[in-house]
C-alpha positions as a LaTeX table, in Angstrom:
\begin{tabular}{lrrr}
\hline
Residue & $x$ (\AA) & $y$ (\AA) & $z$ (\AA) \\
\hline
Met1 & 119.73 & 119.24 & 110.37 \\
Glu2 & 119.22 & 123.02 & 110.50 \\
Gln3 & 115.47 & 122.54 & 109.89 \\
Thr4 & 115.34 & 120.11 & 112.81 \\
Lys5 & 117.02 & 122.63 & 115.13 \\
Thr6 & 114.60 & 125.33 & 113.98 \\
Leu7 & 111.72 & 123.00 & 114.81 \\
Val8 & 113.16 & 122.20 & 118.26 \\
Glu9 & 113.50 & 125.93 & 119.00 \\
Ala10 & 109.91 & 126.56 & 117.88 \\
Val11 & 108.61 & 123.71 & 120.05 \\
Val12 & 110.49 & 125.03 & 123.10 \\
Lys13 & 109.08 & 128.53 & 122.51 \\
Gly14 & 105.58 & 127.08 & 122.28 \\
Leu15 & 106.03 & 125.24 & 125.57 \\
Gln16 & 107.48 & 128.30 & 127.29 \\
Glu17 & 104.61 & 130.45 & 125.98 \\
Lys18 & 102.13 & 128.39 & 128.03 \\
Lys19 & 104.41 & 127.95 & 131.06 \\
Gly20 & 105.50 & 124.36 & 130.46 \\
Arg21 & 107.69 & 123.18 & 133.34 \\
Arg22 & 110.95 & 121.21 & 133.46 \\
Ile23 & 111.53 & 121.42 & 129.70 \\
Val24 & 114.42 & 119.36 & 128.38 \\
Thr25 & 115.74 & 118.70 & 124.89 \\
Val26 & 117.30 & 115.32 & 124.18 \\
Asp27 & 119.72 & 115.23 & 121.24 \\
Leu28 & 119.66 & 111.70 & 119.82 \\
Ser29 & 121.29 & 112.57 & 116.50 \\
Ser30 & 124.55 & 110.78 & 117.30 \\
Leu31 & 122.91 & 107.55 & 118.47 \\
Ala32 & 122.53 & 104.74 & 115.95 \\
Gly33 & 119.01 & 103.36 & 115.82 \\
Ala34 & 117.35 & 106.29 & 117.58 \\
Ile35 & 113.70 & 106.78 & 116.68 \\
Cys36 & 114.17 & 110.50 & 115.98 \\
Arg37 & 116.88 & 113.17 & 116.09 \\
Tyr38 & 115.49 & 115.10 & 119.06 \\
Met39 & 112.96 & 114.72 & 121.83 \\
Val40 & 111.50 & 117.63 & 123.72 \\
Ile41 & 109.98 & 116.73 & 127.07 \\
Cys42 & 108.01 & 118.88 & 129.49 \\
Glu43 & 105.19 & 118.77 & 131.98 \\
Gly44 & 101.95 & 120.57 & 132.60 \\
Asn45 & 100.04 & 120.80 & 135.85 \\
Ser46 & 96.43 & 120.31 & 134.71 \\
Pro47 & 94.43 & 118.90 & 131.81 \\
Ala48 & 93.69 & 122.46 & 130.67 \\
Gln49 & 97.38 & 123.35 & 130.64 \\
Met50 & 98.25 & 120.11 & 128.81 \\
Ser51 & 95.77 & 121.09 & 126.11 \\
Ala52 & 97.15 & 124.65 & 125.93 \\
Leu53 & 100.73 & 123.32 & 125.66 \\
Thr54 & 99.74 & 120.97 & 122.84 \\
Asp55 & 97.98 & 123.74 & 120.91 \\
Ser56 & 100.87 & 126.15 & 121.46 \\
Val57 & 103.45 & 123.65 & 120.17 \\
Trp58 & 101.30 & 123.07 & 117.09 \\
Asp59 & 100.99 & 126.83 & 116.46 \\
Phe60 & 104.67 & 127.68 & 116.99 \\
Ala61 & 105.94 & 124.73 & 114.92 \\
Arg62 & 103.69 & 125.69 & 112.03 \\
Arg63 & 104.37 & 129.41 & 112.19 \\
Glu64 & 108.13 & 129.39 & 112.92 \\
Ala65 & 109.30 & 126.14 & 111.31 \\
Gly66 & 106.61 & 125.46 & 108.69 \\
Glu67 & 105.97 & 122.01 & 110.19 \\
Lys68 & 102.81 & 120.05 & 110.95 \\
Pro69 & 102.82 & 116.94 & 113.13 \\
Leu70 & 102.61 & 113.51 & 111.55 \\
Ser71 & 100.46 & 112.43 & 114.49 \\
Ile72 & 99.33 & 113.43 & 117.95 \\
Asp73 & 98.64 & 110.76 & 120.59 \\
Gly74 & 96.89 & 111.40 & 123.85 \\
Gly75 & 94.46 & 114.25 & 123.78 \\
Arg76 & 91.97 & 116.00 & 125.98 \\
Asn77 & 92.30 & 115.01 & 129.64 \\
Ala78 & 95.15 & 112.55 & 128.89 \\
Pro79 & 98.07 & 112.39 & 131.36 \\
Trp80 & 100.51 & 112.24 & 128.42 \\
Val81 & 100.51 & 113.76 & 124.94 \\
Gly82 & 102.97 & 112.71 & 122.25 \\
Ile83 & 103.45 & 114.86 & 119.16 \\
Asp84 & 105.41 & 113.26 & 116.31 \\
Tyr85 & 107.15 & 115.52 & 113.81 \\
Gly86 & 109.29 & 112.71 & 112.37 \\
Thr87 & 112.69 & 114.11 & 113.31 \\
Val88 & 111.37 & 115.55 & 116.59 \\
Met89 & 109.15 & 113.89 & 119.18 \\
Val90 & 107.43 & 116.05 & 121.78 \\
His91 & 106.28 & 114.53 & 125.08 \\
Ile92 & 104.03 & 116.51 & 127.41 \\
Phe93 & 103.35 & 114.78 & 130.73 \\
Met94 & 101.47 & 115.38 & 133.93 \\
Pro95 & 104.12 & 115.34 & 136.73 \\
Glu96 & 103.22 & 111.87 & 138.05 \\
Gln97 & 103.47 & 110.23 & 134.62 \\
Arg98 & 106.75 & 112.00 & 133.86 \\
Thr99 & 108.26 & 110.64 & 137.05 \\
Phe100 & 106.88 & 107.16 & 136.38 \\
Tyr101 & 108.11 & 106.85 & 132.77 \\
Asn102 & 111.33 & 108.83 & 133.30 \\
Ile103 & 112.10 & 108.68 & 129.57 \\
Glu104 & 115.10 & 110.99 & 129.86 \\
Asn105 & 116.96 & 108.12 & 131.54 \\
Leu106 & 116.18 & 105.75 & 128.68 \\
Trp107 & 118.45 & 107.90 & 126.52 \\
Ala108 & 121.22 & 108.53 & 129.05 \\
Asp109 & 123.87 & 108.31 & 126.28 \\
Ser110 & 122.36 & 111.33 & 124.53 \\
Val111 & 122.96 & 115.03 & 125.12 \\
Ile112 & 120.25 & 116.29 & 127.49 \\
Thr113 & 119.79 & 120.03 & 127.84 \\
Glu114 & 117.60 & 121.56 & 130.53 \\
Val115 & 115.69 & 124.68 & 129.48 \\
Pro116 & 115.11 & 127.17 & 132.31 \\
Asn117 & 111.52 & 127.68 & 133.41 \\
Asn118 & 110.11 & 130.87 & 131.94 \\
Asp119 & 109.28 & 132.87 & 135.07 \\
\hline
\end{tabular}
């Protein structure tokens, strides 16, 4: 569990480094049947920022937690990028898609922590 928390912290730092907005962590560890232990959700404002956020998460997770993603879905110019670390799922959305999917509310029984914007 400590390794998972280290990974979550690294992911959040990576998102903050590239000015990710509205970052939240979703602790699913106490929910039976959850697909992972944590989700980290944020948004970017342009395709270029989405790409920078994805790269930064990858760099910070590898450097600070020694983790590489199992898979990355989405990609260049996608309105959503999902990064799967097994115990941690990272979702990076454009604002419109984040509002539409509203995945924080799917896990309303979990512990949701808002991370202040880094500015």
